[in-house]
N, C-alpha and C positions, 0 to 999 in steps of 0.2 A: 551770555545767551539770555534773550528776553523771555518773559513769561509766555508770549505768543509763540515763540520758536519752540520752547520746551513743550507746549501743548500740542503743536503740530507734530513734533517728533514722537511724542507719546501716542498720538492718534495713528501715525504711520506704523509704529511698532505693533500696536494692537491689530491693525489691519493685516500686517504681515503675518502675525501669529495666527489670526483667524483664517487667512488664506492657506497657510501651511496645515493647520488642523483640518480644514475642509478637504485638502488634497489627501491627507492620510486617512480621513474618515471614508472618502470615496474608495481608496485603495483597499481598506479593510472590508468594505461592503463587497467590492468586486472579487476579492480573494475568497471570502466566505461563500459567495454565490458560485464561484468557479469550483470550489471544493465540493459544494452540494451537488452541482450538475454532474461532475465526474462520478461521485459516489452513487447518485441516483441512477445514472446511466448503467453503471456496472451492476447494481442491484437489480434494476429492471430487466436488463438483458439476461441475467442469470435466471430470474423468475420466469421470463417468457420461454426460455429454452427448456427449463424443467417442466413447465406446463404443456408445451407443445411437442415435446419429444418423448418417445418411449423410454422408460427408465434405463434399459440396457444401452440405448444409444446415448443418452445423456451421461451415463457412466463413462463411456468412451471419451466424450467431450471433456468431462471433468479431469480424466487422466491426462489428456492432451494439454489442457489448460494448466495443470500443475507443472508439467514438464516445461511448458512455455514460460510460466512465471518464475521457475527456478533459474532458467537461463537469463531472463530479464533482471532477476535480482542481482546477478553478477554485474551486468552492464550498468544497472541503476546505481548500485552502491559504490562501484569502483570509479565510474566515469561521470554520471549525471549528478548525483546528490552532492559530491564535494564542490560542485560549481558554485553553490550558494556562498561558500566561504572563499574559495580560491579566486573565483571570478571577481567578486566584489572587492577583495583585498588587493589582489596582485595585477588585475587586468582592467581596472576602471578606465584607463586611458585608451584602450583598444577593445571596447566591448564587442563591436561587430566582428572583428577578427576572431576573438575568443569564442563567440557564439558559433561562428562558422566551423571552427575546430571542434567544438563540443558536439554539434549536430553530426558532422562528418564521422568523428570517431565513434560516437554512440551507434550510428546506423551501420558503420562498417563492422564493429564488434558484434552487433546483433546478426548481421549477415553471415559472419563467420560461424557463429553459433548455430544459425539456421542451416548452413551447409552440413555441419556435423550432425545435426538432428535429422536432416533428410537422408544422409547416408545410413544413420543408425536405424531409420524406419524400415530398411530392407534387410536387417539382420535376422537370422533364423528365429531367435526367441520371440520376436515381435509378431503377434497374431495378425493374420491377413486383414481383418476388418479394422485394424488400427493404422495400417500403413498409409492410406490416403489422407486421413485427418492429420497424421504426424507430418507428412510432407506439406500439407496446407498450413499447419502451424509454423513450420520452418520458413515457408514463403512469407508468412505474415510477421515474423519476428522483427525484421527491420522497421516495418511500419509502426509497431508498438513502441520500439525504442525511439523512433523519430518523433512520435507524439510526446513521449515523456521528456525528451531533450528540448523540444519546442516549448513545452510548458515551463521548463526550468529557465530557458532563455528569456521568456516573457517576464518572469519574476525577477530575473537578474537585471533586466532593464527597468525595473520598477513599473511595469505595465500589466498589472493583473487584469485590466479590462480586456486586453488582447487575449490573455489566457482564458478568460470567461467566454469570449466569443468563440474561441476554438472549442471549448467544452460544449457550447451550444450546438456547433456544427457536428461534433461527435455524437451528441444526443439525438439530433434529427437524423443523421445518417444511420445510426444504429436502429432507430425506430423504423425508418423507411426500408432498410435492407432486411431486417428480421420480419417486418410486416409483409414485405414482398415475397419472402420465402414461404410464409404461411399462406399467402394468397395464391401462390403458384403450386402449393402442395409439394414444395421442394426442400423440406426441412431435413436434410441429411447431416451427418456429422461433419463432412468436409465443407458443405455450404455454410453451416453455422460458424465454423472456425474462420472461413474466408470472409464472411460478412463482418465480423468484428475487426479483422485486419483492415478491410477497406474503410470501415468507419473511423478507425484510428488514423489512417492515412489522410482522410478528408479533414479531420481535425488538425493534424499536423500541418497540412498545406495551408489551411486558413490562418494559422498562427504565423507561419513563416512569411506569407504574403504580407500580413499586417506589420510584421517587424521590419520589413524592407531592408534586409541585409543585402547589399549589392552583390550581384553575381561575380563581379571582378574580384571581390574580396574572397569569395568562396574558391574561385579558381586560383587566386594567389596562394591561399593556404594549401591547396593541393600541390602546387608547384614547389613551395618552400619546404614541404615534407616535415612540418613541425607537429604532425599528428601524434606520433609516439611520445613526444615530449609532454603532451597533455596527460597521457596515462601515467607517466612517471611522476608528474607534478601532483596528480590527484591521489596517488597510491597511499601517501602518508596519512591522508584523512580517510580514504576509502577502505583501507585494510580492516580497521575496526568495524566500520559500517558493514563490510562484507561478512566478517565473522559473526556479528550479531544477526544480520539478515539471514544467513544460512542456518544458524542454530534455530531461529524461529521457523524457518522453512521446514526443517526436519520435524519439529513438533507438530506443525499444522498440516503438512502435506503427506507424510508417510502413511498415515492411517487410511486415507482413501486409496492409495496405491496398493497397500497390502490387502485391503478388503476385496479387491477384484479377484485375486486367486483364492482368498480364504473363504469368501462368502458370495462371490458373484458380482457382476457389474451393477446389478440393481442395488446392492448394498452400498457400493461406491456412490451411486446416484443419490441415495437417501442421505448418506453422511454429508455429501457436498451440499445438498439442499438445506440441511440443518445448519451447516456452517454459513451458508448464504443468509439465512434468517438472522444469524448473529452479527452479520456485517454492519447493520446500523449502529450497534453498540461499539464495534471497532472504530468506525468512522467518527463517532462522537468523541471517543477517547483520543483519537489522533488530533481532532480539531482543538479539544481542550488542552492537550499537551503542547501543541504548536503555539497556542495563545499564551499559555502560562510560562513556558520555558524561558522566553526572553526576560520576563518580569522577575522570575526567580534568579536567573543568572545575574541580573543587574543588582539585586539586593543581598544575595546570599553571603557575600564577603563581610557584610556588616552584621550578620546574624550570629547570635551566640547559641548555646545549647537550648535555652527555653524557646527561642524562635523556631529552631529546627523541629523540636518536639511538637510545638503548637501546630506547625504546618502539617506534619505527618498525621497527627491525631485528627485534625480538622478534615484534611483531604481524604484520609482513609475512612473516616466515619461517613462523610457525605457520599463518597463513591460506593462504599460497601452497602449503604442503605438503599441507594438508587439501584445498585446491581441486584440486591436481594429482592427488591420489588419486581425487577425485570424477570428474575428466575421464577418467582411465584406466579407472575402473570403468564409466563411461558408454560409453567406446569398446569395451570388451571385451564388454559385456552389452547394448548398445543393441538388437540384433535380438531378443534374448530378452525385454527389457523391453517393446518395442513389440508383440511377439506376445502377451505375457501380458495387457497392458492394453487393446489395441485390436484389433478383429476384422477391420478392413478391410486389404486387402493393401497399399494405398498408403502406410500408415504404416510398415510393415516395409520397403518399397522404399527409403525415404529415411532409414532408421534410422542409417545411417553418418554423418549430419550432426549427430546429437545431441551428440557431444563438442565439435563446433565451436560450437554454441549455448552449451554450458556454459562455453566459454572466456570469453565476455562476462560471464556471471554471476560467475565466479570472480575475474576481474580487477576488476570493480566492488566485490566484497566486500573484496578486498585494499585497494583505494584508500579505500573508505568507512571501514573499521575502522582503517586506519593513518593515511593522510594527512588525509582529511576530518575525522576525529575531532579531530585536533590543531587544524586550522584553525577548526572550529566552536567548540571550547573557548576559543580565543583571540579569539572574536568576529569572525573574518575570513571572512565569507560570500561576499565578492566572488570570491576565488580558487576557491571551490567552484563558483560559478556559471560562471566562465570555463572550468574544466575540463569541466563538463557541456555547455556550449555547444560546446566543441571536438568532443565526441562527436557532438552534433547536426549540426554543420556537415559533419563527415565523412560522416554518413548522407546528408545532402542532396546533397553534391558527388560522393561516390564510391559509397556504399552503394546508392543508388537506381539508379545506372547499372549496377552489378553485377547488381542484381535483374532489370532489364529484359533484360540479356544472358544471364544464367545461371540465372534462375528461383530455385528454392529454394536451390541451392548458392550463388548470388550473394548472396541475402539473408542466409544464415548467415555467409558470409565477411564481408559488410559489417557485420553486427552485431559480430562479433569484432574487426574493424578499428576500429570506433568505440570499443570498450572500450580497445583498445591506445592509440589517440591520446589519449583522455581521461585515461588513466593517466599517459602521458608528460607531458602538460601539467600534471597535478596534482603530479607529482614535481618538475618545474622550479619551480613556484610555491611549493611548501612549502620547497624548498631556498632560494629567495630570501627567503622569510618568516623562516626560522630562522637563516640564516647570512650574509645580506647586508643586514640591517636594523640 
């Protein structure tokens, strides 16, 4: 090989590396932008509903959303989330067929859950003013699952730009529909729920059109009846995801549900509003966890005890420091924040509880980025589940009793206590994992 040939080869190699780096840089930017759009749309929609609806009406919407989210957690963890592993590993040669199955199964499972929810809405214990929004939530459940499955399909094909465009459609549709309800003075509990369902359907449709999965493939998947096979295939991964997801759902969702009979729908609305204000901290934690998890998984097998300790100390110090600053800021400015964002006096009346609610979010971020990242990277999902279950048990045994006795203050204290117990269990388990094995 001549010097000229070697030079040309080196140049072509560098060009190829540069092109690959450019493609990945674009994918990272599109992924971050998509996550930001989805998060801001969710946050903005909640803030708009809190501001434009009476507290008792938003309390009904909050309860309906919690029930809706619980059902979606089952679909997401069992069917949609495992696709990132199973689809990329086992179905790379039939991506379109796999995506068709994924979307069909997710939507069908959500439709089944929606049917059960619609029937439950007419049971005697359900108050009459909650029947119509529950039926609306049931009707919208397939649309929400469709959007989540479409997002997963776009990432599975390595096309976060398409997911980002779908998120943009979701954001615009949400703004138009909620703005239209306000303009028409039609902001009821049912209309608010239906608006978010239609916005998710618009986002899902935009993604599916862009992915261009042929209709013949979708019809072929229906005829071949391979849909239940996907559920069985995903269950091995989804079972742990479902267990963790439901344990977190217990900790985060039972308090507003119990507050309604214990202290009224207005208390549920206030608690949901404070949880909404902590949502940016949750999303930042999710983004950092998603970015750092692959790097840790790649390097952890070469780490010894000093590297594990260094990572834990560094991560916990930075996260706890930033979280403590967020709690202090929330404590000093909670009244101003509630006055600026919400017009009803009841939100300002309980603004002093905002930093207490933030305690749970900050503790969870510290544990998730530090302890859980290491455990997940080592393939140790059981300790993560045990720590989350400890928080859920604390909620059931202590938090709910505090809620019945003290109302909003008890619910906020119970949530913070659940986070402390979960963190303590996580620290004990990671210590045993790293130093006693």
